mmJSON file of the N, C-alpha and C atoms, coordinates in Angstrom:
{"data_MODEL":{"atom_site":{
"group_PDB":["ATOM","ATOM","ATOM","ATOM","ATOM","ATOM","ATOM","ATOM","ATOM","ATOM","ATOM","ATOM","ATOM","ATOM","ATOM","ATOM","ATOM","ATOM","ATOM","ATOM","ATOM","ATOM","ATOM","ATOM","ATOM","ATOM","ATOM","ATOM","ATOM","ATOM","ATOM","ATOM","ATOM","ATOM","ATOM","ATOM","ATOM","ATOM","ATOM","ATOM","ATOM","ATOM","ATOM","ATOM","ATOM","ATOM","ATOM","ATOM","ATOM","ATOM","ATOM","ATOM","ATOM","ATOM","ATOM","ATOM","ATOM","ATOM","ATOM","ATOM","ATOM","ATOM","ATOM","ATOM","ATOM","ATOM","ATOM","ATOM","ATOM","ATOM","ATOM","ATOM","ATOM","ATOM","ATOM","ATOM","ATOM","ATOM","ATOM","ATOM","ATOM","ATOM","ATOM","ATOM","ATOM","ATOM","ATOM","ATOM","ATOM","ATOM","ATOM","ATOM","ATOM","ATOM","ATOM","ATOM","ATOM","ATOM","ATOM","ATOM","ATOM","ATOM","ATOM","ATOM","ATOM","ATOM","ATOM","ATOM","ATOM","ATOM","ATOM","ATOM","ATOM","ATOM","ATOM","ATOM","ATOM","ATOM","ATOM","ATOM","ATOM","ATOM","ATOM","ATOM","ATOM","ATOM","ATOM","ATOM","ATOM","ATOM","ATOM","ATOM","ATOM","ATOM","ATOM","ATOM","ATOM","ATOM","ATOM","ATOM","ATOM","ATOM","ATOM","ATOM","ATOM","ATOM","ATOM","ATOM","ATOM","ATOM","ATOM","ATOM","ATOM","ATOM","ATOM","ATOM","ATOM","ATOM","ATOM","ATOM","ATOM","ATOM","ATOM","ATOM","ATOM","ATOM","ATOM","ATOM","ATOM","ATOM","ATOM","ATOM","ATOM","ATOM","ATOM","ATOM","ATOM","ATOM","ATOM","ATOM","ATOM","ATOM","ATOM","ATOM","ATOM","ATOM","ATOM","ATOM","ATOM"],
"id":[1,2,3,4,5,6,7,8,9,10,11,12,13,14,15,16,17,18,19,20,21,22,23,24,25,26,27,28,29,30,31,32,33,34,35,36,37,38,39,40,41,42,43,44,45,46,47,48,49,50,51,52,53,54,55,56,57,58,59,60,61,62,63,64,65,66,67,68,69,70,71,72,73,74,75,76,77,78,79,80,81,82,83,84,85,86,87,88,89,90,91,92,93,94,95,96,97,98,99,100,101,102,103,104,105,106,107,108,109,110,111,112,113,114,115,116,117,118,119,120,121,122,123,124,125,126,127,128,129,130,131,132,133,134,135,136,137,138,139,140,141,142,143,144,145,146,147,148,149,150,151,152,153,154,155,156,157,158,159,160,161,162,163,164,165,166,167,168,169,170,171,172,173,174,175,176,177,178,179,180,181,182,183,184,185,186,187,188,189],
"type_symbol":["N","C","C","N","C","C","N","C","C","N","C","C","N","C","C","N","C","C","N","C","C","N","C","C","N","C","C","N","C","C","N","C","C","N","C","C","N","C","C","N","C","C","N","C","C","N","C","C","N","C","C","N","C","C","N","C","C","N","C","C","N","C","C","N","C","C","N","C","C","N","C","C","N","C","C","N","C","C","N","C","C","N","C","C","N","C","C","N","C","C","N","C","C","N","C","C","N","C","C","N","C","C","N","C","C","N","C","C","N","C","C","N","C","C","N","C","C","N","C","C","N","C","C","N","C","C","N","C","C","N","C","C","N","C","C","N","C","C","N","C","C","N","C","C","N","C","C","N","C","C","N","C","C","N","C","C","N","C","C","N","C","C","N","C","C","N","C","C","N","C","C","N","C","C","N","C","C","N","C","C","N","C","C","N","C","C","N","C","C"],
"label_atom_id":["N","CA","C","N","CA","C","N","CA","C","N","CA","C","N","CA","C","N","CA","C","N","CA","C","N","CA","C","N","CA","C","N","CA","C","N","CA","C","N","CA","C","N","CA","C","N","CA","C","N","CA","C","N","CA","C","N","CA","C","N","CA","C","N","CA","C","N","CA","C","N","CA","C","N","CA","C","N","CA","C","N","CA","C","N","CA","C","N","CA","C","N","CA","C","N","CA","C","N","CA","C","N","CA","C","N","CA","C","N","CA","C","N","CA","C","N","CA","C","N","CA","C","N","CA","C","N","CA","C","N","CA","C","N","CA","C","N","CA","C","N","CA","C","N","CA","C","N","CA","C","N","CA","C","N","CA","C","N","CA","C","N","CA","C","N","CA","C","N","CA","C","N","CA","C","N","CA","C","N","CA","C","N","CA","C","N","CA","C","N","CA","C","N","CA","C","N","CA","C","N","CA","C","N","CA","C","N","CA","C","N","CA","C","N","CA","C","N","CA","C"],
"label_alt_id":[null,null,null,null,null,null,null,null,null,null,null,null,null,null,null,null,null,null,null,null,null,null,null,null,null,null,null,null,null,null,null,null,null,null,null,null,null,null,null,null,null,null,null,null,null,null,null,null,null,null,null,null,null,null,null,null,null,null,null,null,null,null,null,null,null,null,null,null,null,null,null,null,null,null,null,null,null,null,null,null,null,null,null,null,null,null,null,null,null,null,null,null,null,null,null,null,null,null,null,null,null,null,null,null,null,null,null,null,null,null,null,null,null,null,null,null,null,null,null,null,null,null,null,null,null,null,null,null,null,null,null,null,null,null,null,null,null,null,null,null,null,null,null,null,null,null,null,null,null,null,null,null,null,null,null,null,null,null,null,null,null,null,null,null,null,null,null,null,null,null,null,null,null,null,null,null,null,null,null,null,null,null,null,null,null,null,null,null,null],
"label_comp_id":["MET","MET","MET","SER","SER","SER","ILE","ILE","ILE","ASN","ASN","ASN","LYS","LYS","LYS","ASN","ASN","ASN","PHE","PHE","PHE","VAL","VAL","VAL","SER","SER","SER","LEU","LEU","LEU","GLU","GLU","GLU","ILE","ILE","ILE","LEU","LEU","LEU","LYS","LYS","LYS","GLU","GLU","GLU","GLN","GLN","GLN","ILE","ILE","ILE","GLN","GLN","GLN","THR","THR","THR","ALA","ALA","ALA","ARG","ARG","ARG","ASN","ASN","ASN","ARG","ARG","ARG","MET","MET","MET","GLN","GLN","GLN","GLN","GLN","GLN","LEU","LEU","LEU","TRP","TRP","TRP","ASN","ASN","ASN","GLU","GLU","GLU","LYS","LYS","LYS","GLY","GLY","GLY","TYR","TYR","TYR","THR","THR","THR","ASP","ASP","ASP","THR","THR","THR","GLU","GLU","GLU","VAL","VAL","VAL","LEU","LEU","LEU","ASN","ASN","ASN","ALA","ALA","ALA","SER","SER","SER","ILE","ILE","ILE","GLU","GLU","GLU","LEU","LEU","LEU","ASP","ASP","ASP","GLY","GLY","GLY","LEU","LEU","LEU","LEU","LEU","LEU","ASN","ASN","ASN","GLN","GLN","GLN","TYR","TYR","TYR","GLN","GLN","GLN","LEU","LEU","LEU","LEU","LEU","LEU","GLU","GLU","GLU","LYS","LYS","LYS","GLU","GLU","GLU","MET","MET","MET","ASN","ASN","ASN","ARG","ARG","ARG","CYS","CYS","CYS","GLY","GLY","GLY"],
"label_asym_id":["A","A","A","A","A","A","A","A","A","A","A","A","A","A","A","A","A","A","A","A","A","A","A","A","A","A","A","A","A","A","A","A","A","A","A","A","A","A","A","A","A","A","A","A","A","A","A","A","A","A","A","A","A","A","A","A","A","A","A","A","A","A","A","A","A","A","A","A","A","A","A","A","A","A","A","A","A","A","A","A","A","A","A","A","A","A","A","A","A","A","A","A","A","A","A","A","A","A","A","A","A","A","A","A","A","A","A","A","A","A","A","A","A","A","A","A","A","A","A","A","A","A","A","A","A","A","A","A","A","A","A","A","A","A","A","A","A","A","A","A","A","A","A","A","A","A","A","A","A","A","A","A","A","A","A","A","A","A","A","A","A","A","A","A","A","A","A","A","A","A","A","A","A","A","A","A","A","A","A","A","A","A","A","A","A","A","A","A","A"],
"label_entity_id":["1","1","1","1","1","1","1","1","1","1","1","1","1","1","1","1","1","1","1","1","1","1","1","1","1","1","1","1","1","1","1","1","1","1","1","1","1","1","1","1","1","1","1","1","1","1","1","1","1","1","1","1","1","1","1","1","1","1","1","1","1","1","1","1","1","1","1","1","1","1","1","1","1","1","1","1","1","1","1","1","1","1","1","1","1","1","1","1","1","1","1","1","1","1","1","1","1","1","1","1","1","1","1","1","1","1","1","1","1","1","1","1","1","1","1","1","1","1","1","1","1","1","1","1","1","1","1","1","1","1","1","1","1","1","1","1","1","1","1","1","1","1","1","1","1","1","1","1","1","1","1","1","1","1","1","1","1","1","1","1","1","1","1","1","1","1","1","1","1","1","1","1","1","1","1","1","1","1","1","1","1","1","1","1","1","1","1","1","1"],
"label_seq_id":[1,1,1,2,2,2,3,3,3,4,4,4,5,5,5,6,6,6,7,7,7,8,8,8,9,9,9,10,10,10,11,11,11,12,12,12,13,13,13,14,14,14,15,15,15,16,16,16,17,17,17,18,18,18,19,19,19,20,20,20,21,21,21,22,22,22,23,23,23,24,24,24,25,25,25,26,26,26,27,27,27,28,28,28,29,29,29,30,30,30,31,31,31,32,32,32,33,33,33,34,34,34,35,35,35,36,36,36,37,37,37,38,38,38,39,39,39,40,40,40,41,41,41,42,42,42,43,43,43,44,44,44,45,45,45,46,46,46,47,47,47,48,48,48,49,49,49,50,50,50,51,51,51,52,52,52,53,53,53,54,54,54,55,55,55,56,56,56,57,57,57,58,58,58,59,59,59,60,60,60,61,61,61,62,62,62,63,63,63],
"pdbx_PDB_ins_code":[null,null,null,null,null,null,null,null,null,null,null,null,null,null,null,null,null,null,null,null,null,null,null,null,null,null,null,null,null,null,null,null,null,null,null,null,null,null,null,null,null,null,null,null,null,null,null,null,null,null,null,null,null,null,null,null,null,null,null,null,null,null,null,null,null,null,null,null,null,null,null,null,null,null,null,null,null,null,null,null,null,null,null,null,null,null,null,null,null,null,null,null,null,null,null,null,null,null,null,null,null,null,null,null,null,null,null,null,null,null,null,null,null,null,null,null,null,null,null,null,null,null,null,null,null,null,null,null,null,null,null,null,null,null,null,null,null,null,null,null,null,null,null,null,null,null,null,null,null,null,null,null,null,null,null,null,null,null,null,null,null,null,null,null,null,null,null,null,null,null,null,null,null,null,null,null,null,null,null,null,null,null,null,null,null,null,null,null,null],
"Cartn_x":[-10.261,-8.828,-8.529,-7.469,-7.148,-6.535,-6.541,-6.01,-4.522,-3.774,-2.338,-2.073,-2.848,-2.68,-3.032,-4.073,-4.444,-3.334,-2.729,-1.647,-0.471,-0.108,0.985,0.627,-0.612,-1.054,-0.969,-1.343,-1.234,0.215,1.104,2.527,3.071,2.668,3.085,2.529,1.268,0.658,1.358,1.767,2.503,3.778,4.492,5.73,5.432,4.388,4.011,3.579,2.869,2.429,3.64,4.587,5.772,6.57,6.705,7.418,6.692,5.377,4.581,4.642,4.607,4.685,6.034,7.103,8.443,8.567,8.031,8.081,7.308,6.125,5.326,6.046,6.652,7.374,8.564,9.265,10.405,9.943,8.887,8.356,7.865,7.196,6.696,7.859,8.939,10.103,10.758,10.758,11.408,10.536,9.219,8.37,7.258,6.991,5.888,4.601,3.662,2.461,1.448,1.593,0.613,1.056,2.24,2.729,1.906,1.664,0.836,1.453,2.773,3.404,3.116,3.129,2.824,1.37,0.481,-0.934,-1.172,-0.522,-0.656,-0.098,1.025,1.603,0.653,-0.015,-0.986,-2.179,-2.635,-3.757,-3.353,-2.135,-1.642,-1.592,-1.07,-0.992,-2.391,-3.319,-4.706,-5.286,-5.037,-5.54,-4.965,-3.668,-3.036,-3.592,-3.794,-4.356,-5.777,-6.551,-7.916,-7.893,-6.998,-6.872,-6.509,-5.574,-5.136,-6.304,-7.046,-8.175,-9.239,-9.527,-10.524,-10.065,-8.805,-8.278,-8.236,-7.846,-7.817,-9.23,-10.188,-11.587,-12.067,-11.697,-12.069,-11.456,-10.199,-9.536,-10.218,-10.591,-11.255,-12.619,-13.288,-14.605,-14.494,-13.404,-13.229,-12.658,-12.189,-11.701,-10.351],
"Cartn_y":[3.28,3.124,1.655,1.115,-0.295,-0.523,-1.779,-2.123,-1.831,-2.098,-1.807,-0.315,0.511,1.961,2.406,1.814,2.136,1.752,0.572,0.127,1.087,1.493,2.451,3.765,4.192,5.429,5.32,4.16,3.959,4.049,3.454,3.491,4.922,5.668,7.073,7.866,7.632,8.322,7.973,6.711,6.321,7.139,7.296,8.09,9.551,10.088,11.476,11.669,10.701,10.758,10.764,9.891,9.832,11.132,11.685,12.957,14.073,14.122,15.162,14.997,13.76,13.483,13.939,13.614,14.028,15.546,16.191,17.656,18.276,17.747,18.269,18.077,16.92,16.66,17.601,17.842,18.748,20.163,20.619,21.951,22.044,21.001,20.953,21.136,20.402,20.48,21.856,22.482,23.787,24.942,24.855,26.034,25.867,24.651,24.419,24.132,23.548,23.04,24.102,25.336,26.363,27.235,27.007,27.807,27.505,28.534,28.351,27.377,27.326,26.366,24.936,24.705,23.37,23.029,23.973,23.734,23.458,24.204,23.962,22.6,22.221,20.902,19.798,20.026,19.066,18.93,20.035,20.02,19.262,19.494,18.779,17.271,16.895,15.484,14.868,15.575,15.085,14.829,15.74,15.572,14.333,14.105,12.921,11.639,11.66,10.488,10.205,11.248,11.081,10.487,10.99,10.453,8.971,8.629,7.241,6.349,6.774,5.975,5.791,6.854,6.75,5.794,5.896,5.025,3.573,3.368,2.01,1.412,2.227,1.785,1.413,2.228,1.952,0.641,0.408,-0.835,-2.049,-1.941,-3.057,-3.34,-2.293,-2.453,-3.128,-2.834,-3.381,-4.791,-5.232,-6.601,-6.661],
"Cartn_z":[-15.098,-14.948,-14.673,-15.266,-15.074,-13.691,-13.3,-11.978,-11.917,-13.001,-13.001,-12.838,-13.535,-13.408,-11.996,-11.417,-10.046,-9.08,-9.309,-8.438,-8.508,-9.72,-9.885,-9.205,-9.367,-8.732,-7.214,-6.665,-5.219,-4.768,-5.535,-5.179,-5.229,-6.24,-6.341,-5.169,-4.842,-3.709,-2.403,-2.231,-1.024,-0.887,-1.988,-1.97,-1.646,-2.261,-2.007,-0.551,-0.012,1.382,2.311,2.042,2.898,2.828,1.632,1.47,2.213,2.06,2.734,4.248,4.712,6.157,6.711,5.997,6.434,6.476,5.452,5.392,6.557,6.824,7.918,9.257,9.472,10.714,10.873,9.767,9.81,10.162,9.501,9.791,11.233,11.7,13.072,14.051,13.815,14.7,14.667,13.497,13.334,13.821,13.583,13.762,14.794,15.202,16.13,15.381,16.095,15.435,15.032,15.492,15.13,13.958,13.438,12.309,11.058,10.269,9.066,8.066,7.975,7.06,7.493,8.805,9.33,9.041,9.253,8.985,7.505,6.631,5.188,4.792,5.403,5.129,5.6,6.722,7.235,6.297,5.781,4.82,3.556,3.084,1.902,2.171,3.332,3.697,3.788,4.395,4.476,3.092,2.161,0.798,0.129,0.316,-0.265,0.354,1.669,2.344,1.862,1.658,1.139,-0.27,-1.118,-2.475,-2.429,-1.553,-1.419,-1.021,-0.022,0.451,-0.632,-1.367,-2.44,-3.532,-3.912,-4.962,-4.494,-3.258,-2.712,-2.66,-2.271,-2.234,-3.64,-4.622,-6.014,-6.491,-6.132,-6.533,-5.907,-4.65,-3.964,-4.578,-5.01,-5.62,-6.998,-7.71,-9.06,-9.054,-7.936,-7.893,-7.378],
"occupancy":[1.0,1.0,1.0,1.0,1.0,1.0,1.0,1.0,1.0,1.0,1.0,1.0,1.0,1.0,1.0,1.0,1.0,1.0,1.0,1.0,1.0,1.0,1.0,1.0,1.0,1.0,1.0,1.0,1.0,1.0,1.0,1.0,1.0,1.0,1.0,1.0,1.0,1.0,1.0,1.0,1.0,1.0,1.0,1.0,1.0,1.0,1.0,1.0,1.0,1.0,1.0,1.0,1.0,1.0,1.0,1.0,1.0,1.0,1.0,1.0,1.0,1.0,1.0,1.0,1.0,1.0,1.0,1.0,1.0,1.0,1.0,1.0,1.0,1.0,1.0,1.0,1.0,1.0,1.0,1.0,1.0,1.0,1.0,1.0,1.0,1.0,1.0,1.0,1.0,1.0,1.0,1.0,1.0,1.0,1.0,1.0,1.0,1.0,1.0,1.0,1.0,1.0,1.0,1.0,1.0,1.0,1.0,1.0,1.0,1.0,1.0,1.0,1.0,1.0,1.0,1.0,1.0,1.0,1.0,1.0,1.0,1.0,1.0,1.0,1.0,1.0,1.0,1.0,1.0,1.0,1.0,1.0,1.0,1.0,1.0,1.0,1.0,1.0,1.0,1.0,1.0,1.0,1.0,1.0,1.0,1.0,1.0,1.0,1.0,1.0,1.0,1.0,1.0,1.0,1.0,1.0,1.0,1.0,1.0,1.0,1.0,1.0,1.0,1.0,1.0,1.0,1.0,1.0,1.0,1.0,1.0,1.0,1.0,1.0,1.0,1.0,1.0,1.0,1.0,1.0,1.0,1.0,1.0,1.0,1.0,1.0,1.0,1.0,1.0],
"B_iso_or_equiv":[0.0,0.0,0.0,0.0,0.0,0.0,0.0,0.0,0.0,0.0,0.0,0.0,0.0,0.0,0.0,0.0,0.0,0.0,0.0,0.0,0.0,0.0,0.0,0.0,0.0,0.0,0.0,0.0,0.0,0.0,0.0,0.0,0.0,0.0,0.0,0.0,0.0,0.0,0.0,0.0,0.0,0.0,0.0,0.0,0.0,0.0,0.0,0.0,0.0,0.0,0.0,0.0,0.0,0.0,0.0,0.0,0.0,0.0,0.0,0.0,0.0,0.0,0.0,0.0,0.0,0.0,0.0,0.0,0.0,0.0,0.0,0.0,0.0,0.0,0.0,0.0,0.0,0.0,0.0,0.0,0.0,0.0,0.0,0.0,0.0,0.0,0.0,0.0,0.0,0.0,0.0,0.0,0.0,0.0,0.0,0.0,0.0,0.0,0.0,0.0,0.0,0.0,0.0,0.0,0.0,0.0,0.0,0.0,0.0,0.0,0.0,0.0,0.0,0.0,0.0,0.0,0.0,0.0,0.0,0.0,0.0,0.0,0.0,0.0,0.0,0.0,0.0,0.0,0.0,0.0,0.0,0.0,0.0,0.0,0.0,0.0,0.0,0.0,0.0,0.0,0.0,0.0,0.0,0.0,0.0,0.0,0.0,0.0,0.0,0.0,0.0,0.0,0.0,0.0,0.0,0.0,0.0,0.0,0.0,0.0,0.0,0.0,0.0,0.0,0.0,0.0,0.0,0.0,0.0,0.0,0.0,0.0,0.0,0.0,0.0,0.0,0.0,0.0,0.0,0.0,0.0,0.0,0.0,0.0,0.0,0.0,0.0,0.0,0.0],
"pdbx_formal_charge":[null,null,null,null,null,null,null,null,null,null,null,null,null,null,null,null,null,null,null,null,null,null,null,null,null,null,null,null,null,null,null,null,null,null,null,null,null,null,null,null,null,null,null,null,null,null,null,null,null,null,null,null,null,null,null,null,null,null,null,null,null,null,null,null,null,null,null,null,null,null,null,null,null,null,null,null,null,null,null,null,null,null,null,null,null,null,null,null,null,null,null,null,null,null,null,null,null,null,null,null,null,null,null,null,null,null,null,null,null,null,null,null,null,null,null,null,null,null,null,null,null,null,null,null,null,null,null,null,null,null,null,null,null,null,null,null,null,null,null,null,null,null,null,null,null,null,null,null,null,null,null,null,null,null,null,null,null,null,null,null,null,null,null,null,null,null,null,null,null,null,null,null,null,null,null,null,null,null,null,null,null,null,null,null,null,null,null,null,null],
"auth_seq_id":[1,1,1,2,2,2,3,3,3,4,4,4,5,5,5,6,6,6,7,7,7,8,8,8,9,9,9,10,10,10,11,11,11,12,12,12,13,13,13,14,14,14,15,15,15,16,16,16,17,17,17,18,18,18,19,19,19,20,20,20,21,21,21,22,22,22,23,23,23,24,24,24,25,25,25,26,26,26,27,27,27,28,28,28,29,29,29,30,30,30,31,31,31,32,32,32,33,33,33,34,34,34,35,35,35,36,36,36,37,37,37,38,38,38,39,39,39,40,40,40,41,41,41,42,42,42,43,43,43,44,44,44,45,45,45,46,46,46,47,47,47,48,48,48,49,49,49,50,50,50,51,51,51,52,52,52,53,53,53,54,54,54,55,55,55,56,56,56,57,57,57,58,58,58,59,59,59,60,60,60,61,61,61,62,62,62,63,63,63],
"auth_comp_id":["MET","MET","MET","SER","SER","SER","ILE","ILE","ILE","ASN","ASN","ASN","LYS","LYS","LYS","ASN","ASN","ASN","PHE","PHE","PHE","VAL","VAL","VAL","SER","SER","SER","LEU","LEU","LEU","GLU","GLU","GLU","ILE","ILE","ILE","LEU","LEU","LEU","LYS","LYS","LYS","GLU","GLU","GLU","GLN","GLN","GLN","ILE","ILE","ILE","GLN","GLN","GLN","THR","THR","THR","ALA","ALA","ALA","ARG","ARG","ARG","ASN","ASN","ASN","ARG","ARG","ARG","MET","MET","MET","GLN","GLN","GLN","GLN","GLN","GLN","LEU","LEU","LEU","TRP","TRP","TRP","ASN","ASN","ASN","GLU","GLU","GLU","LYS","LYS","LYS","GLY","GLY","GLY","TYR","TYR","TYR","THR","THR","THR","ASP","ASP","ASP","THR","THR","THR","GLU","GLU","GLU","VAL","VAL","VAL","LEU","LEU","LEU","ASN","ASN","ASN","ALA","ALA","ALA","SER","SER","SER","ILE","ILE","ILE","GLU","GLU","GLU","LEU","LEU","LEU","ASP","ASP","ASP","GLY","GLY","GLY","LEU","LEU","LEU","LEU","LEU","LEU","ASN","ASN","ASN","GLN","GLN","GLN","TYR","TYR","TYR","GLN","GLN","GLN","LEU","LEU","LEU","LEU","LEU","LEU","GLU","GLU","GLU","LYS","LYS","LYS","GLU","GLU","GLU","MET","MET","MET","ASN","ASN","ASN","ARG","ARG","ARG","CYS","CYS","CYS","GLY","GLY","GLY"],
"auth_asym_id":["A","A","A","A","A","A","A","A","A","A","A","A","A","A","A","A","A","A","A","A","A","A","A","A","A","A","A","A","A","A","A","A","A","A","A","A","A","A","A","A","A","A","A","A","A","A","A","A","A","A","A","A","A","A","A","A","A","A","A","A","A","A","A","A","A","A","A","A","A","A","A","A","A","A","A","A","A","A","A","A","A","A","A","A","A","A","A","A","A","A","A","A","A","A","A","A","A","A","A","A","A","A","A","A","A","A","A","A","A","A","A","A","A","A","A","A","A","A","A","A","A","A","A","A","A","A","A","A","A","A","A","A","A","A","A","A","A","A","A","A","A","A","A","A","A","A","A","A","A","A","A","A","A","A","A","A","A","A","A","A","A","A","A","A","A","A","A","A","A","A","A","A","A","A","A","A","A","A","A","A","A","A","A","A","A","A","A","A","A"],
"auth_atom_id":["N","CA","C","N","CA","C","N","CA","C","N","CA","C","N","CA","C","N","CA","C","N","CA","C","N","CA","C","N","CA","C","N","CA","C","N","CA","C","N","CA","C","N","CA","C","N","CA","C","N","CA","C","N","CA","C","N","CA","C","N","CA","C","N","CA","C","N","CA","C","N","CA","C","N","CA","C","N","CA","C","N","CA","C","N","CA","C","N","CA","C","N","CA","C","N","CA","C","N","CA","C","N","CA","C","N","CA","C","N","CA","C","N","CA","C","N","CA","C","N","CA","C","N","CA","C","N","CA","C","N","CA","C","N","CA","C","N","CA","C","N","CA","C","N","CA","C","N","CA","C","N","CA","C","N","CA","C","N","CA","C","N","CA","C","N","CA","C","N","CA","C","N","CA","C","N","CA","C","N","CA","C","N","CA","C","N","CA","C","N","CA","C","N","CA","C","N","CA","C","N","CA","C","N","CA","C","N","CA","C","N","CA","C","N","CA","C","N","CA","C"],
"pdbx_PDB_model_num":[1,1,1,1,1,1,1,1,1,1,1,1,1,1,1,1,1,1,1,1,1,1,1,1,1,1,1,1,1,1,1,1,1,1,1,1,1,1,1,1,1,1,1,1,1,1,1,1,1,1,1,1,1,1,1,1,1,1,1,1,1,1,1,1,1,1,1,1,1,1,1,1,1,1,1,1,1,1,1,1,1,1,1,1,1,1,1,1,1,1,1,1,1,1,1,1,1,1,1,1,1,1,1,1,1,1,1,1,1,1,1,1,1,1,1,1,1,1,1,1,1,1,1,1,1,1,1,1,1,1,1,1,1,1,1,1,1,1,1,1,1,1,1,1,1,1,1,1,1,1,1,1,1,1,1,1,1,1,1,1,1,1,1,1,1,1,1,1,1,1,1,1,1,1,1,1,1,1,1,1,1,1,1,1,1,1,1,1,1]
}}}
């Protein structure tokens, strides 16, 4: 993948991370931290953060 495509992907992931974070916070406030929807939102956010870190690591390795 080219560096420009990686950069765009990072920017898209940043937006997705922020949306997922906002959703999780909203659910947390509405339902409490033990609700299954909150836990699922947390898992989704973790996955996005992992993708971001892997892509960022790949970009740093490529230059």
